[in-house]
mmCIF file as Biopython writes it, N, C-alpha, C and O atoms, coordinates in Angstrom:
data_model
#
loop_
_atom_site.group_PDB
_atom_site.id
_atom_site.type_symbol
_atom_site.label_atom_id
_atom_site.label_alt_id
_atom_site.label_comp_id
_atom_site.label_asym_id
_atom_site.label_entity_id
_atom_site.label_seq_id
_atom_site.pdbx_PDB_ins_code
_atom_site.Cartn_x
_atom_site.Cartn_y
_atom_site.Cartn_z
_atom_site.occupancy
_atom_site.B_iso_or_equiv
_atom_site.auth_seq_id
_atom_site.auth_asym_id
_atom_site.pdbx_PDB_model_num
ATOM 1   N N  . MET A ? 1  ? -35.063 42.908 -78.105 1.0 0.0 1  A 1 
ATOM 2   C CA . MET A ? 1  ? -34.925 41.394 -78.106 1.0 0.0 1  A 1 
ATOM 3   C C  . MET A ? 1  ? -32.921 41.385 -78.123 1.0 0.0 1  A 1 
ATOM 4   O O  . MET A ? 1  ? -32.255 41.908 -79.017 1.0 0.0 1  A 1 
ATOM 5   N N  . MET A ? 2  ? -32.487 40.835 -77.203 1.0 0.0 2  A 1 
ATOM 6   C CA . MET A ? 2  ? -31.126 40.947 -77.076 1.0 0.0 2  A 1 
ATOM 7   C C  . MET A ? 2  ? -30.855 39.118 -77.649 1.0 0.0 2  A 1 
ATOM 8   O O  . MET A ? 2  ? -31.500 38.133 -77.290 1.0 0.0 2  A 1 
ATOM 9   N N  . VAL A ? 3  ? -29.909 39.170 -78.437 1.0 0.0 3  A 1 
ATOM 10  C CA . VAL A ? 3  ? -29.431 37.730 -79.033 1.0 0.0 3  A 1 
ATOM 11  C C  . VAL A ? 3  ? -28.094 37.295 -78.508 1.0 0.0 3  A 1 
ATOM 12  O O  . VAL A ? 3  ? -27.081 37.916 -78.829 1.0 0.0 3  A 1 
ATOM 13  N N  . LYS A ? 4  ? -28.050 36.203 -77.676 1.0 0.0 4  A 1 
ATOM 14  C CA . LYS A ? 4  ? -26.706 35.892 -77.385 1.0 0.0 4  A 1 
ATOM 15  C C  . LYS A ? 4  ? -26.563 34.879 -78.025 1.0 0.0 4  A 1 
ATOM 16  O O  . LYS A ? 4  ? -27.599 34.227 -78.153 1.0 0.0 4  A 1 
ATOM 17  N N  . PRO A ? 5  ? -25.671 34.474 -78.491 1.0 0.0 5  A 1 
ATOM 18  C CA . PRO A ? 5  ? -24.289 35.412 -79.105 1.0 0.0 5  A 1 
ATOM 19  C C  . PRO A ? 5  ? -24.676 36.363 -80.263 1.0 0.0 5  A 1 
ATOM 20  O O  . PRO A ? 5  ? -25.430 35.897 -81.118 1.0 0.0 5  A 1 
ATOM 21  N N  . ALA A ? 6  ? -24.296 37.504 -80.380 1.0 0.0 6  A 1 
ATOM 22  C CA . ALA A ? 6  ? -24.723 38.209 -81.643 1.0 0.0 6  A 1 
ATOM 23  C C  . ALA A ? 6  ? -24.328 37.361 -82.650 1.0 0.0 6  A 1 
ATOM 24  O O  . ALA A ? 6  ? -23.605 36.366 -82.705 1.0 0.0 6  A 1 
ATOM 25  N N  . VAL A ? 7  ? -25.203 38.214 -83.702 1.0 0.0 7  A 1 
ATOM 26  C CA . VAL A ? 7  ? -24.839 38.338 -84.844 1.0 0.0 7  A 1 
ATOM 27  C C  . VAL A ? 7  ? -23.981 38.248 -85.556 1.0 0.0 7  A 1 
ATOM 28  O O  . VAL A ? 7  ? -23.803 37.468 -86.491 1.0 0.0 7  A 1 
ATOM 29  N N  . THR A ? 8  ? -23.105 39.413 -84.987 1.0 0.0 8  A 1 
ATOM 30  C CA . THR A ? 8  ? -22.233 39.231 -85.532 1.0 0.0 8  A 1 
ATOM 31  C C  . THR A ? 8  ? -20.751 38.599 -85.059 1.0 0.0 8  A 1 
ATOM 32  O O  . THR A ? 8  ? -19.776 38.531 -85.808 1.0 0.0 8  A 1 
ATOM 33  N N  . GLU A ? 9  ? -20.770 38.321 -84.191 1.0 0.0 9  A 1 
ATOM 34  C CA . GLU A ? 9  ? -19.933 37.187 -83.813 1.0 0.0 9  A 1 
ATOM 35  C C  . GLU A ? 9  ? -20.003 35.805 -84.353 1.0 0.0 9  A 1 
ATOM 36  O O  . GLU A ? 9  ? -19.068 35.013 -84.471 1.0 0.0 9  A 1 
ATOM 37  N N  . LEU A ? 10 ? -21.221 35.639 -84.656 1.0 0.0 10 A 1 
ATOM 38  C CA . LEU A ? 10 ? -22.167 34.396 -85.151 1.0 0.0 10 A 1 
ATOM 39  C C  . LEU A ? 10 ? -21.121 34.699 -87.016 1.0 0.0 10 A 1 
ATOM 40  O O  . LEU A ? 10 ? -20.287 33.859 -87.352 1.0 0.0 10 A 1 
ATOM 41  N N  . LEU A ? 11 ? -21.286 35.416 -87.538 1.0 0.0 11 A 1 
ATOM 42  C CA . LEU A ? 11 ? -20.833 36.029 -88.869 1.0 0.0 11 A 1 
ATOM 43  C C  . LEU A ? 11 ? -19.338 35.694 -89.006 1.0 0.0 11 A 1 
ATOM 44  O O  . LEU A ? 11 ? -18.831 35.366 -90.078 1.0 0.0 11 A 1 
ATOM 45  N N  . LYS A ? 12 ? -18.563 35.815 -87.664 1.0 0.0 12 A 1 
ATOM 46  C CA . LYS A ? 12 ? -17.268 35.641 -87.800 1.0 0.0 12 A 1 
ATOM 47  C C  . LYS A ? 12 ? -16.863 33.879 -88.217 1.0 0.0 12 A 1 
ATOM 48  O O  . LYS A ? 12 ? -15.768 33.409 -88.526 1.0 0.0 12 A 1 
ATOM 49  N N  . ILE A ? 13 ? -18.131 33.229 -88.088 1.0 0.0 13 A 1 
ATOM 50  C CA . ILE A ? 13 ? -18.093 31.553 -88.491 1.0 0.0 13 A 1 
ATOM 51  C C  . ILE A ? 13 ? -18.791 31.488 -89.645 1.0 0.0 13 A 1 
ATOM 52  O O  . ILE A ? 13 ? -18.133 31.053 -90.590 1.0 0.0 13 A 1 
ATOM 53  N N  . VAL A ? 14 ? -19.843 31.762 -89.861 1.0 0.0 14 A 1 
ATOM 54  C CA . VAL A ? 14 ? -20.763 31.731 -91.012 1.0 0.0 14 A 1 
ATOM 55  C C  . VAL A ? 14 ? -20.644 32.667 -92.137 1.0 0.0 14 A 1 
ATOM 56  O O  . VAL A ? 14 ? -20.933 33.862 -92.188 1.0 0.0 14 A 1 
ATOM 57  N N  . PRO A ? 15 ? -20.294 32.097 -92.782 1.0 0.0 15 A 1 
ATOM 58  C CA . PRO A ? 15 ? -19.937 33.676 -94.396 1.0 0.0 15 A 1 
ATOM 59  C C  . PRO A ? 15 ? -21.013 34.866 -94.326 1.0 0.0 15 A 1 
ATOM 60  O O  . PRO A ? 15 ? -20.768 36.065 -94.198 1.0 0.0 15 A 1 
ATOM 61  N N  . ASP A ? 16 ? -22.123 34.312 -94.427 1.0 0.0 16 A 1 
ATOM 62  C CA . ASP A ? 16 ? -22.867 35.261 -94.570 1.0 0.0 16 A 1 
ATOM 63  C C  . ASP A ? 16 ? -24.218 35.461 -94.074 1.0 0.0 16 A 1 
ATOM 64  O O  . ASP A ? 16 ? -24.687 34.346 -93.843 1.0 0.0 16 A 1 
ATOM 65  N N  . ARG A ? 17 ? -25.004 36.318 -93.822 1.0 0.0 17 A 1 
ATOM 66  C CA . ARG A ? 17 ? -26.307 36.232 -93.078 1.0 0.0 17 A 1 
ATOM 67  C C  . ARG A ? 17 ? -27.408 34.891 -93.549 1.0 0.0 17 A 1 
ATOM 68  O O  . ARG A ? 17 ? -28.045 34.349 -92.646 1.0 0.0 17 A 1 
ATOM 69  N N  . TYR A ? 18 ? -27.547 34.503 -94.713 1.0 0.0 18 A 1 
ATOM 70  C CA . TYR A ? 18 ? -28.310 34.091 -95.493 1.0 0.0 18 A 1 
ATOM 71  C C  . TYR A ? 18 ? -27.703 32.531 -94.707 1.0 0.0 18 A 1 
ATOM 72  O O  . TYR A ? 18 ? -28.296 31.976 -93.781 1.0 0.0 18 A 1 
ATOM 73  N N  . SER A ? 19 ? -26.905 32.224 -95.096 1.0 0.0 19 A 1 
ATOM 74  C CA . SER A ? 19 ? -26.435 30.761 -94.906 1.0 0.0 19 A 1 
ATOM 75  C C  . SER A ? 19 ? -26.113 30.617 -93.358 1.0 0.0 19 A 1 
ATOM 76  O O  . SER A ? 19 ? -25.677 29.527 -92.987 1.0 0.0 19 A 1 
ATOM 77  N N  . LEU A ? 20 ? -26.292 31.628 -92.423 1.0 0.0 20 A 1 
ATOM 78  C CA . LEU A ? 20 ? -26.438 31.460 -90.905 1.0 0.0 20 A 1 
ATOM 79  C C  . LEU A ? 20 ? -28.260 31.114 -90.627 1.0 0.0 20 A 1 
ATOM 80  O O  . LEU A ? 20 ? -28.735 30.092 -90.132 1.0 0.0 20 A 1 
ATOM 81  N N  . VAL A ? 21 ? -29.036 32.397 -91.157 1.0 0.0 21 A 1 
ATOM 82  C CA . VAL A ? 21 ? -30.292 31.394 -91.256 1.0 0.0 21 A 1 
ATOM 83  C C  . VAL A ? 21 ? -30.680 30.145 -91.503 1.0 0.0 21 A 1 
ATOM 84  O O  . VAL A ? 21 ? -31.208 29.323 -90.754 1.0 0.0 21 A 1 
ATOM 85  N N  . ILE A ? 22 ? -30.335 30.070 -92.748 1.0 0.0 22 A 1 
ATOM 86  C CA . ILE A ? 22 ? -30.477 28.449 -92.939 1.0 0.0 22 A 1 
ATOM 87  C C  . ILE A ? 22 ? -30.028 27.015 -92.248 1.0 0.0 22 A 1 
ATOM 88  O O  . ILE A ? 22 ? -30.454 25.868 -92.388 1.0 0.0 22 A 1 
ATOM 89  N N  . MET A ? 23 ? -28.877 27.646 -91.364 1.0 0.0 23 A 1 
ATOM 90  C CA . MET A ? 23 ? -27.982 26.541 -90.884 1.0 0.0 23 A 1 
ATOM 91  C C  . MET A ? 23 ? -28.799 26.854 -89.537 1.0 0.0 23 A 1 
ATOM 92  O O  . MET A ? 23 ? -28.459 26.031 -88.687 1.0 0.0 23 A 1 
ATOM 93  N N  . THR A ? 24 ? -29.688 27.690 -89.077 1.0 0.0 24 A 1 
ATOM 94  C CA . THR A ? 24 ? -29.851 27.922 -87.619 1.0 0.0 24 A 1 
ATOM 95  C C  . THR A ? 24 ? -31.277 27.545 -88.030 1.0 0.0 24 A 1 
ATOM 96  O O  . THR A ? 24 ? -31.759 26.887 -87.109 1.0 0.0 24 A 1 
ATOM 97  N N  . SER A ? 25 ? -31.803 27.633 -88.635 1.0 0.0 25 A 1 
ATOM 98  C CA . SER A ? 25 ? -33.335 27.410 -89.242 1.0 0.0 25 A 1 
ATOM 99  C C  . SER A ? 25 ? -33.290 25.743 -89.280 1.0 0.0 25 A 1 
ATOM 100 O O  . SER A ? 25 ? -33.950 25.164 -88.418 1.0 0.0 25 A 1 
ATOM 101 N N  . LYS A ? 26 ? -32.597 25.010 -90.170 1.0 0.0 26 A 1 
ATOM 102 C CA . LYS A ? 26 ? -32.428 23.465 -90.339 1.0 0.0 26 A 1 
ATOM 103 C C  . LYS A ? 26 ? -31.612 22.971 -88.834 1.0 0.0 26 A 1 
ATOM 104 O O  . LYS A ? 26 ? -32.166 22.037 -88.255 1.0 0.0 26 A 1 
ATOM 105 N N  . ARG A ? 27 ? -30.919 23.281 -88.475 1.0 0.0 27 A 1 
ATOM 106 C CA . ARG A ? 27 ? -30.673 22.469 -86.955 1.0 0.0 27 A 1 
ATOM 107 C C  . ARG A ? 27 ? -31.753 22.797 -85.557 1.0 0.0 27 A 1 
ATOM 108 O O  . ARG A ? 27 ? -31.802 22.149 -84.512 1.0 0.0 27 A 1 
ATOM 109 N N  . ALA A ? 28 ? -32.520 23.942 -85.917 1.0 0.0 28 A 1 
ATOM 110 C CA . ALA A ? 28 ? -33.647 23.989 -84.733 1.0 0.0 28 A 1 
ATOM 111 C C  . ALA A ? 28 ? -34.723 23.374 -85.320 1.0 0.0 28 A 1 
ATOM 112 O O  . ALA A ? 28 ? -35.669 23.297 -84.537 1.0 0.0 28 A 1 
ATOM 113 N N  . ARG A ? 29 ? -35.015 22.733 -86.806 1.0 0.0 29 A 1 
ATOM 114 C CA . ARG A ? 29 ? -35.650 21.826 -87.030 1.0 0.0 29 A 1 
ATOM 115 C C  . ARG A ? 29 ? -35.342 20.698 -86.410 1.0 0.0 29 A 1 
ATOM 116 O O  . ARG A ? 29 ? -36.080 19.966 -85.750 1.0 0.0 29 A 1 
ATOM 117 N N  . GLN A ? 30 ? -34.178 20.590 -86.661 1.0 0.0 30 A 1 
ATOM 118 C CA . GLN A ? 30 ? -33.411 19.074 -86.220 1.0 0.0 30 A 1 
ATOM 119 C C  . GLN A ? 30 ? -33.826 18.602 -84.874 1.0 0.0 30 A 1 
ATOM 120 O O  . GLN A ? 30 ? -34.305 17.496 -84.624 1.0 0.0 30 A 1 
ATOM 121 N N  . ILE A ? 31 ? -33.491 19.961 -83.689 1.0 0.0 31 A 1 
ATOM 122 C CA . ILE A ? 31 ? -33.469 19.627 -82.225 1.0 0.0 31 A 1 
ATOM 123 C C  . ILE A ? 31 ? -35.200 19.765 -82.029 1.0 0.0 31 A 1 
ATOM 124 O O  . ILE A ? 31 ? -35.534 19.161 -81.010 1.0 0.0 31 A 1 
ATOM 125 N N  . ALA A ? 32 ? -36.032 20.216 -82.534 1.0 0.0 32 A 1 
ATOM 126 C CA . ALA A ? 32 ? -37.637 20.267 -82.310 1.0 0.0 32 A 1 
ATOM 127 C C  . ALA A ? 32 ? -37.873 18.763 -82.460 1.0 0.0 32 A 1 
ATOM 128 O O  . ALA A ? 32 ? -38.787 18.293 -81.783 1.0 0.0 32 A 1 
ATOM 129 N N  . SER A ? 33 ? -37.156 17.920 -83.276 1.0 0.0 33 A 1 
ATOM 130 C CA . SER A ? 33 ? -37.783 16.516 -84.233 1.0 0.0 33 A 1 
ATOM 131 C C  . SER A ? 33 ? -36.984 15.473 -82.898 1.0 0.0 33 A 1 
ATOM 132 O O  . SER A ? 33 ? -37.185 14.259 -82.942 1.0 0.0 33 A 1 
ATOM 133 N N  . GLY A ? 34 ? -36.248 15.966 -81.957 1.0 0.0 34 A 1 
ATOM 134 C CA . GLY A ? 34 ? -35.616 15.198 -81.033 1.0 0.0 34 A 1 
ATOM 135 C C  . GLY A ? 34 ? -34.196 14.450 -81.068 1.0 0.0 34 A 1 
ATOM 136 O O  . GLY A ? 34 ? -33.997 13.426 -80.413 1.0 0.0 34 A 1 
ATOM 137 N N  . ALA A ? 35 ? -33.030 15.165 -82.052 1.0 0.0 35 A 1 
ATOM 138 C CA . ALA A ? 35 ? -31.978 15.427 -82.423 1.0 0.0 35 A 1 
ATOM 139 C C  . ALA A ? 35 ? -31.092 15.542 -80.747 1.0 0.0 35 A 1 
ATOM 140 O O  . ALA A ? 35 ? -31.853 15.817 -79.818 1.0 0.0 35 A 1 
ATOM 141 N N  . THR A ? 36 ? -30.323 15.442 -80.555 1.0 0.0 36 A 1 
ATOM 142 C CA . THR A ? 36 ? -29.824 15.280 -79.299 1.0 0.0 36 A 1 
ATOM 143 C C  . THR A ? 36 ? -28.793 16.980 -79.424 1.0 0.0 36 A 1 
ATOM 144 O O  . THR A ? 36 ? -28.093 17.397 -80.348 1.0 0.0 36 A 1 
ATOM 145 N N  . VAL A ? 37 ? -29.041 17.441 -78.403 1.0 0.0 37 A 1 
ATOM 146 C CA . VAL A ? 37 ? -28.437 18.877 -78.177 1.0 0.0 37 A 1 
ATOM 147 C C  . VAL A ? 37 ? -27.263 18.974 -77.887 1.0 0.0 37 A 1 
ATOM 148 O O  . VAL A ? 37 ? -26.882 18.527 -76.806 1.0 0.0 37 A 1 
ATOM 149 N N  . LEU A ? 38 ? -26.318 19.623 -78.828 1.0 0.0 38 A 1 
ATOM 150 C CA . LEU A ? 38 ? -24.960 20.021 -78.288 1.0 0.0 38 A 1 
ATOM 151 C C  . LEU A ? 38 ? -24.465 20.527 -77.431 1.0 0.0 38 A 1 
ATOM 152 O O  . LEU A ? 38 ? -23.326 20.301 -77.021 1.0 0.0 38 A 1 
ATOM 153 N N  . THR A ? 39 ? -25.373 21.436 -76.939 1.0 0.0 39 A 1 
ATOM 154 C CA . THR A ? 39 ? -24.821 22.716 -76.266 1.0 0.0 39 A 1 
ATOM 155 C C  . THR A ? 39 ? -25.036 22.322 -74.808 1.0 0.0 39 A 1 
ATOM 156 O O  . THR A ? 39 ? -25.388 21.162 -74.592 1.0 0.0 39 A 1 
ATOM 157 N N  . GLY A ? 40 ? -24.893 23.021 -73.951 1.0 0.0 40 A 1 
ATOM 158 C CA . GLY A ? 40 ? -24.696 22.730 -72.502 1.0 0.0 40 A 1 
ATOM 159 C C  . GLY A ? 40 ? -25.525 23.918 -72.081 1.0 0.0 40 A 1 
ATOM 160 O O  . GLY A ? 40 ? -25.400 24.135 -70.876 1.0 0.0 40 A 1 
ATOM 161 N N  . VAL A ? 41 ? -26.365 24.788 -72.727 1.0 0.0 41 A 1 
ATOM 162 C CA . VAL A ? 41 ? -26.741 26.267 -72.537 1.0 0.0 41 A 1 
ATOM 163 C C  . VAL A ? 41 ? -28.653 25.201 -72.141 1.0 0.0 41 A 1 
ATOM 164 O O  . VAL A ? 41 ? -29.347 24.431 -72.806 1.0 0.0 41 A 1 
ATOM 165 N N  . ASP A ? 42 ? -28.762 25.868 -70.578 1.0 0.0 42 A 1 
ATOM 166 C CA . ASP A ? 42 ? -30.271 25.662 -70.374 1.0 0.0 42 A 1 
ATOM 167 C C  . ASP A ? 42 ? -31.256 26.515 -71.028 1.0 0.0 42 A 1 
ATOM 168 O O  . ASP A ? 42 ? -31.509 27.633 -70.579 1.0 0.0 42 A 1 
ATOM 169 N N  . GLU A ? 43 ? -31.784 26.077 -71.993 1.0 0.0 43 A 1 
ATOM 170 C CA . GLU A ? 43 ? -32.680 26.767 -72.496 1.0 0.0 43 A 1 
ATOM 171 C C  . GLU A ? 43 ? -33.701 25.789 -73.395 1.0 0.0 43 A 1 
ATOM 172 O O  . GLU A ? 43 ? -33.182 24.730 -73.750 1.0 0.0 43 A 1 
ATOM 173 N N  . LYS A ? 44 ? -34.998 25.995 -73.781 1.0 0.0 44 A 1 
ATOM 174 C CA . LYS A ? 44 ? -36.009 25.328 -74.426 1.0 0.0 44 A 1 
ATOM 175 C C  . LYS A ? 44 ? -36.148 25.934 -75.348 1.0 0.0 44 A 1 
ATOM 176 O O  . LYS A ? 44 ? -36.917 25.150 -75.904 1.0 0.0 44 A 1 
ATOM 177 N N  . SER A ? 45 ? -36.041 26.783 -76.082 1.0 0.0 45 A 1 
ATOM 178 C CA . SER A ? 45 ? -35.850 26.967 -77.319 1.0 0.0 45 A 1 
ATOM 179 C C  . SER A ? 45 ? -34.997 26.754 -78.266 1.0 0.0 45 A 1 
ATOM 180 O O  . SER A ? 45 ? -33.856 27.214 -78.222 1.0 0.0 45 A 1 
ATOM 181 N N  . ALA A ? 46 ? -35.558 25.848 -79.482 1.0 0.0 46 A 1 
ATOM 182 C CA . ALA A ? 46 ? -34.626 25.417 -80.531 1.0 0.0 46 A 1 
ATOM 183 C C  . ALA A ? 46 ? -33.730 26.374 -81.087 1.0 0.0 46 A 1 
ATOM 184 O O  . ALA A ? 46 ? -32.514 26.182 -81.091 1.0 0.0 46 A 1 
ATOM 185 N N  . VAL A ? 47 ? -34.264 27.395 -81.556 1.0 0.0 47 A 1 
ATOM 186 C CA . VAL A ? 47 ? -33.692 28.351 -82.540 1.0 0.0 47 A 1 
ATOM 187 C C  . VAL A ? 47 ? -32.065 28.602 -81.573 1.0 0.0 47 A 1 
ATOM 188 O O  . VAL A ? 47 ? -30.899 28.386 -81.901 1.0 0.0 47 A 1 
ATOM 189 N N  . THR A ? 48 ? -32.815 29.265 -80.016 1.0 0.0 48 A 1 
ATOM 190 C CA . THR A ? 48 ? -31.399 29.468 -79.231 1.0 0.0 48 A 1 
ATOM 191 C C  . THR A ? 48 ? -30.367 28.704 -79.142 1.0 0.0 48 A 1 
ATOM 192 O O  . THR A ? 48 ? -29.209 29.108 -79.239 1.0 0.0 48 A 1 
ATOM 193 N N  . LEU A ? 49 ? -30.780 27.291 -78.908 1.0 0.0 49 A 1 
ATOM 194 C CA . LEU A ? 49 ? -30.091 25.920 -78.874 1.0 0.0 49 A 1 
ATOM 195 C C  . LEU A ? 49 ? -29.257 25.863 -80.001 1.0 0.0 49 A 1 
ATOM 196 O O  . LEU A ? 49 ? -28.128 25.439 -79.753 1.0 0.0 49 A 1 
ATOM 197 N N  . ALA A ? 50 ? -29.435 26.101 -80.915 1.0 0.0 50 A 1 
ATOM 198 C CA . ALA A ? 50 ? -29.169 25.980 -82.931 1.0 0.0 50 A 1 
ATOM 199 C C  . ALA A ? 50 ? -28.313 27.100 -82.865 1.0 0.0 50 A 1 
ATOM 200 O O  . ALA A ? 50 ? -27.181 26.721 -83.168 1.0 0.0 50 A 1 
ATOM 201 N N  . VAL A ? 51 ? -28.337 28.396 -82.589 1.0 0.0 51 A 1 
ATOM 202 C CA . VAL A ? 51 ? -27.400 29.489 -82.273 1.0 0.0 51 A 1 
ATOM 203 C C  . VAL A ? 51 ? -26.214 29.215 -81.540 1.0 0.0 51 A 1 
ATOM 204 O O  . VAL A ? 51 ? -25.125 29.454 -82.062 1.0 0.0 51 A 1 
ATOM 205 N N  . ASN A ? 52 ? -26.300 28.692 -80.270 1.0 0.0 52 A 1 
ATOM 206 C CA . ASN A ? 52 ? -25.826 28.468 -80.020 1.0 0.0 52 A 1 
ATOM 207 C C  . ASN A ? 52 ? -24.720 27.395 -80.321 1.0 0.0 52 A 1 
ATOM 208 O O  . ASN A ? 52 ? -23.558 27.782 -80.453 1.0 0.0 52 A 1 
ATOM 209 N N  . GLU A ? 53 ? -24.979 26.281 -80.416 1.0 0.0 53 A 1 
ATOM 210 C CA . GLU A ? 53 ? -24.179 25.443 -81.090 1.0 0.0 53 A 1 
ATOM 211 C C  . GLU A ? 53 ? -23.303 25.356 -82.181 1.0 0.0 53 A 1 
ATOM 212 O O  . GLU A ? 53 ? -22.309 24.665 -82.400 1.0 0.0 53 A 1 
ATOM 213 N N  . ILE A ? 54 ? -23.967 26.312 -82.884 1.0 0.0 54 A 1 
ATOM 214 C CA . ILE A ? 54 ? -23.079 27.316 -84.385 1.0 0.0 54 A 1 
ATOM 215 C C  . ILE A ? 54 ? -22.223 28.377 -83.553 1.0 0.0 54 A 1 
ATOM 216 O O  . ILE A ? 54 ? -21.337 28.845 -84.268 1.0 0.0 54 A 1 
ATOM 217 N N  . SER A ? 55 ? -22.221 28.935 -82.168 1.0 0.0 55 A 1 
ATOM 218 C CA . SER A ? 55 ? -21.369 29.807 -82.027 1.0 0.0 55 A 1 
ATOM 219 C C  . SER A ? 55 ? -20.473 28.773 -81.464 1.0 0.0 55 A 1 
ATOM 220 O O  . SER A ? 55 ? -19.271 28.908 -81.694 1.0 0.0 55 A 1 
ATOM 221 N N  . GLU A ? 56 ? -20.938 27.583 -80.638 1.0 0.0 56 A 1 
ATOM 222 C CA . GLU A ? 56 ? -19.339 27.194 -80.461 1.0 0.0 56 A 1 
ATOM 223 C C  . GLU A ? 56 ? -18.537 26.098 -81.330 1.0 0.0 56 A 1 
ATOM 224 O O  . GLU A ? 56 ? -17.713 25.264 -80.953 1.0 0.0 56 A 1 
ATOM 225 N N  . GLY A ? 57 ? -18.859 26.271 -82.145 1.0 0.0 57 A 1 
ATOM 226 C CA . GLY A ? 57 ? -18.268 24.906 -83.418 1.0 0.0 57 A 1 
ATOM 227 C C  . GLY A ? 57 ? -18.612 23.860 -83.154 1.0 0.0 57 A 1 
ATOM 228 O O  . GLY A ? 57 ? -17.838 22.908 -83.247 1.0 0.0 57 A 1 
ATOM 229 N N  . LYS A ? 58 ? -19.610 23.754 -82.831 1.0 0.0 58 A 1 
ATOM 230 C CA . LYS A ? 58 ? -20.152 21.980 -82.885 1.0 0.0 58 A 1 
ATOM 231 C C  . LYS A ? 58 ? -21.131 21.710 -83.977 1.0 0.0 58 A 1 
ATOM 232 O O  . LYS A ? 58 ? -21.516 20.566 -84.215 1.0 0.0 58 A 1 
ATOM 233 N N  . VAL A ? 59 ? -21.517 22.706 -84.611 1.0 0.0 59 A 1 
ATOM 234 C CA . VAL A ? 59 ? -22.520 22.754 -85.554 1.0 0.0 59 A 1 
ATOM 235 C C  . VAL A ? 59 ? -21.679 23.316 -87.080 1.0 0.0 59 A 1 
ATOM 236 O O  . VAL A ? 59 ? -22.200 24.409 -87.303 1.0 0.0 59 A 1 
ATOM 237 N N  . THR A ? 60 ? -21.151 23.176 -87.641 1.0 0.0 60 A 1 
ATOM 238 C CA . THR A ? 60 ? -20.497 23.576 -88.958 1.0 0.0 60 A 1 
ATOM 239 C C  . THR A ? 60 ? -21.160 23.070 -90.223 1.0 0.0 60 A 1 
ATOM 240 O O  . THR A ? 60 ? -20.688 23.725 -91.152 1.0 0.0 60 A 1 
ATOM 241 N N  . GLU A ? 61 ? -21.905 22.333 -90.598 1.0 0.0 61 A 1 
ATOM 242 C CA . GLU A ? 61 ? -22.888 22.181 -91.629 1.0 0.0 61 A 1 
ATOM 243 C C  . GLU A ? 61 ? -23.961 21.419 -91.765 1.0 0.0 61 A 1 
ATOM 244 O O  . GLU A ? 61 ? -23.720 20.212 -91.746 1.0 0.0 61 A 1 
ATOM 245 N N  . ILE A ? 62 ? -25.031 21.720 -91.893 1.0 0.0 62 A 1 
ATOM 246 C CA . ILE A ? 62 ? -26.155 20.948 -91.867 1.0 0.0 62 A 1 
ATOM 247 C C  . ILE A ? 62 ? -26.575 19.854 -92.924 1.0 0.0 62 A 1 
ATOM 248 O O  . ILE A ? 62 ? -26.865 20.484 -93.940 1.0 0.0 62 A 1 
ATOM 249 N N  . GLU A ? 63 ? -26.714 18.726 -93.112 1.0 0.0 63 A 1 
ATOM 250 C CA . GLU A ? 63 ? -27.073 18.212 -93.836 1.0 0.0 63 A 1 
ATOM 251 C C  . GLU A ? 63 ? -28.827 17.457 -94.046 1.0 0.0 63 A 1 
ATOM 252 O O  . GLU A ? 63 ? -29.101 16.764 -93.066 1.0 0.0 63 A 1 
ATOM 253 N N  . GLU A ? 64 ? -29.613 17.483 -94.784 1.0 0.0 64 A 1 
ATOM 254 C CA . GLU A ? 64 ? -30.895 17.402 -94.786 1.0 0.0 64 A 1 
ATOM 255 C C  . GLU A ? 64 ? -31.375 16.001 -94.606 1.0 0.0 64 A 1 
ATOM 256 O O  . GLU A ? 64 ? -32.583 15.760 -94.586 1.0 0.0 64 A 1 
#
């Protein structure tokens, strides 16, 4: 499976893989629960939307 954006590109934004996974999963849960999507990507997957938001710099920190 090809992930876009690539993990190597995301690691230029997020300090490490652990932080990337935590940030992505928290944001994906927010999106799945009805939060406003901050990216223009046409996708149904909450995880893909979350990754694209991080890639675009629209999400930098996730609060509980």
